[in-house]
Z-matrix of the N, CA and C atoms (Angstrom, degrees):
N
C 1 1.415
C 2 1.548 1 107.94
N 3 1.347 2 118.08 1 125.96
C 4 1.432 3 126.55 2 179.69
C 5 1.493 4 113.16 3 -72.15
N 6 1.325 5 112.79 4 125.93
C 7 1.528 6 117.59 5 178.79
C 8 1.597 7 113.09 6 -69.95
N 9 1.218 8 115.06 7 143.44
C 10 1.432 9 119.87 8 -176.70
C 11 1.613 10 105.77 9 -78.55
N 12 1.375 11 113.95 10 134.39
C 13 1.378 12 117.24 11 -179.63
C 14 1.490 13 113.19 12 -69.34
N 15 1.358 14 117.29 13 159.36
C 16 1.487 15 118.12 14 177.95
C 17 1.470 16 105.02 15 -78.57
N 18 1.332 17 116.84 16 175.96
C 19 1.522 18 125.87 17 -179.77
C 20 1.452 19 106.30 18 -57.93
N 21 1.371 20 118.09 19 -50.82
C 22 1.487 21 120.87 20 -172.38
C 23 1.532 22 108.52 21 -66.60
N 24 1.370 23 119.79 22 -41.01
C 25 1.441 24 117.06 23 177.01
C 26 1.495 25 114.98 24 -63.16
N 27 1.248 26 115.84 25 -36.87
C 28 1.473 27 120.80 26 178.70
C 29 1.482 28 111.04 27 -66.65
N 30 1.320 29 120.14 28 -42.21
C 31 1.450 30 126.61 29 177.92
C 32 1.560 31 109.28 30 -61.67
N 33 1.369 32 114.14 31 -49.18
C 34 1.439 33 118.41 32 177.69
C 35 1.620 34 114.98 33 -57.47
N 36 1.305 35 112.76 34 -38.92
C 37 1.440 36 120.50 35 -179.32
C 38 1.557 37 108.37 36 -66.64
N 39 1.384 38 116.12 37 -50.92
C 40 1.492 39 119.22 38 177.10
C 41 1.570 40 109.13 39 -54.49
N 42 1.309 41 116.28 40 -46.78
C 43 1.518 42 119.04 41 -177.89
C 44 1.562 43 105.41 42 -57.18
N 45 1.319 44 120.95 43 -42.06
C 46 1.373 45 123.82 44 179.88
C 47 1.493 46 113.74 45 -60.83
N 48 1.294 47 114.63 46 -50.01
C 49 1.466 48 122.78 47 174.63
C 50 1.519 49 113.33 48 -56.97
N 51 1.353 50 117.67 49 -45.34
C 52 1.412 51 120.84 50 178.37
C 53 1.538 52 110.56 51 -57.59
N 54 1.359 53 114.69 52 -47.03
C 55 1.393 54 119.82 53 -178.95
C 56 1.618 55 114.44 54 -60.66
N 57 1.312 56 113.35 55 -39.76
C 58 1.387 57 121.10 56 173.88
C 59 1.540 58 112.45 57 -59.61
N 60 1.395 59 114.36 58 -42.17
C 61 1.470 60 118.17 59 179.48
C 62 1.553 61 109.28 60 -65.90
N 63 1.317 62 113.92 61 -45.12
C 64 1.461 63 120.72 62 -174.83
C 65 1.469 64 110.86 63 -59.88
N 66 1.381 65 113.54 64 -38.19
C 67 1.535 66 122.22 65 -175.03
C 68 1.489 67 110.93 66 -89.52
N 69 1.341 68 118.71 67 7.79
C 70 1.480 69 120.72 68 -176.85
C 71 1.518 70 114.61 69 50.55
N 72 1.373 71 114.74 70 44.21
C 73 1.477 72 120.41 71 -176.22
C 74 1.563 73 110.96 72 -91.97
N 75 1.291 74 117.81 73 -4.77
C 76 1.472 75 120.39 74 -172.06
C 77 1.530 76 107.38 75 -110.74
N 78 1.346 77 112.49 76 133.31
C 79 1.507 78 115.88 77 172.89
C 80 1.577 79 111.75 78 -81.14
N 81 1.184 80 118.19 79 164.95
C 82 1.508 81 121.66 80 -169.11
C 83 1.522 82 110.80 81 -62.08
N 84 1.408 83 120.17 82 -31.67
C 85 1.442 84 121.24 83 176.81
C 86 1.579 85 113.76 84 -67.45
N 87 1.402 86 112.88 85 -38.76
C 88 1.436 87 120.71 86 179.16
C 89 1.561 88 113.82 87 -76.73
N 90 1.347 89 112.88 88 -29.51
C 91 1.420 90 118.57 89 -176.39
C 92 1.543 91 116.46 90 -56.15
N 93 1.404 92 112.67 91 -48.28
C 94 1.469 93 113.02 92 177.95
C 95 1.555 94 115.09 93 -67.41
N 96 1.329 95 116.89 94 -28.83
C 97 1.441 96 121.28 95 177.65
C 98 1.577 97 109.47 96 -65.68
N 99 1.408 98 111.76 97 -45.71
C 100 1.526 99 116.81 98 -179.08
C 101 1.520 100 110.97 99 -68.95
N 102 1.239 101 119.12 100 -33.86
C 103 1.505 102 121.92 101 -179.73
C 104 1.495 103 106.79 102 -66.59
N 105 1.324 104 120.43 103 -44.10
C 106 1.403 105 126.07 104 177.16
C 107 1.548 106 111.31 105 -58.14
N 108 1.318 107 112.80 106 -46.99
C 109 1.457 108 118.02 107 175.64
C 110 1.507 109 115.43 108 -59.20
N 111 1.362 110 114.45 109 -45.81
C 112 1.395 111 121.41 110 174.98
C 113 1.586 112 116.35 111 -55.30
N 114 1.403 113 108.32 112 -39.25
C 115 1.496 114 115.97 113 -178.23
C 116 1.483 115 109.64 114 -68.71
N 117 1.371 116 118.09 115 -40.61
C 118 1.424 117 120.88 116 173.39
C 119 1.628 118 118.21 117 -66.05
N 120 1.293 119 112.85 118 -34.53
C 121 1.353 120 116.92 119 175.47
C 122 1.562 121 112.51 120 -70.53
N 123 1.290 122 118.45 121 -40.39
C 124 1.409 123 124.81 122 172.98
C 125 1.554 124 113.03 123 -56.91
N 126 1.316 125 113.13 124 -46.35
C 127 1.461 126 117.98 125 175.55
C 128 1.519 127 114.91 126 -59.95
N 129 1.307 128 112.95 127 -38.66
C 130 1.508 129 123.89 128 178.69
C 131 1.561 130 107.25 129 -63.15
N 132 1.380 131 116.59 130 -46.23
C 133 1.425 132 120.17 131 -179.08
C 134 1.514 133 111.38 132 -67.35
N 135 1.370 134 118.97 133 -42.21
C 136 1.414 135 120.95 134 178.86
C 137 1.530 136 109.24 135 -62.44
N 138 1.298 137 123.00 136 -36.79
C 139 1.385 138 124.54 137 -179.23
C 140 1.480 139 113.88 138 -67.93
N 141 1.369 140 114.24 139 -39.26
C 142 1.457 141 118.68 140 177.61
C 143 1.530 142 111.69 141 -70.83
N 144 1.286 143 119.15 142 -38.40
C 145 1.445 144 120.49 143 173.20
C 146 1.486 145 115.20 144 -62.13
N 147 1.426 146 114.59 145 -38.78
C 148 1.454 147 118.44 146 178.74
C 149 1.569 148 109.56 147 -65.97
N 150 1.273 149 114.53 148 -45.96
C 151 1.479 150 118.07 149 178.09
C 152 1.504 151 118.29 150 -63.23
N 153 1.337 152 115.16 151 -31.64
C 154 1.439 153 121.78 152 175.45
C 155 1.528 154 111.10 153 -73.23
N 156 1.382 155 116.94 154 -43.01
C 157 1.372 156 126.06 155 173.31
C 158 1.558 157 112.34 156 -54.04
N 159 1.276 158 117.21 157 -47.20
C 160 1.380 159 126.17 158 175.22
C 161 1.535 160 116.78 159 -60.04
N 162 1.368 161 113.58 160 -45.63
C 163 1.474 162 116.26 161 174.88
C 164 1.550 163 111.41 162 -71.89
N 165 1.209 164 121.00 163 -27.75
C 166 1.423 165 121.37 164 175.74
C 167 1.608 166 112.59 165 -64.05
N 168 1.420 167 106.87 166 -47.61
C 169 1.462 168 112.55 167 -179.16
C 170 1.606 169 111.72 168 -70.59
N 171 1.269 170 118.86 169 -23.15
C 172 1.471 171 119.14 170 179.39
C 173 1.536 172 104.43 171 -77.26
N 174 1.298 173 119.29 172 -40.43
C 175 1.475 174 118.93 173 178.31
C 176 1.523 175 113.38 174 -64.20
N 177 1.361 176 113.72 175 -41.30
C 178 1.451 177 115.84 176 -178.70
C 179 1.614 178 110.47 177 -70.96
N 180 1.187 179 115.84 178 -28.64
C 181 1.522 180 121.44 179 -178.36
C 182 1.546 181 109.45 180 -74.33
N 183 1.333 182 114.78 181 -25.36
C 184 1.520 183 118.46 182 -179.08
C 185 1.596 184 108.78 183 -76.34
N 186 1.281 185 116.35 184 -23.13
C 187 1.490 186 119.35 185 -175.61
C 188 1.502 187 111.06 186 -90.57
């Protein structure tokens, strides 16, 4: 089972993928795979941010 990347690792990977896209470094066969990877990483980041926001609100509401 592959371990889930941390938020920071996911962001760095997305940044790398964006740079590759901007520099036309990806062939058409690889492009769709990398776009799918980026989509999954962005969903992971969004989920982590949402959970962190909920935890922060919960802590602040307790005080």
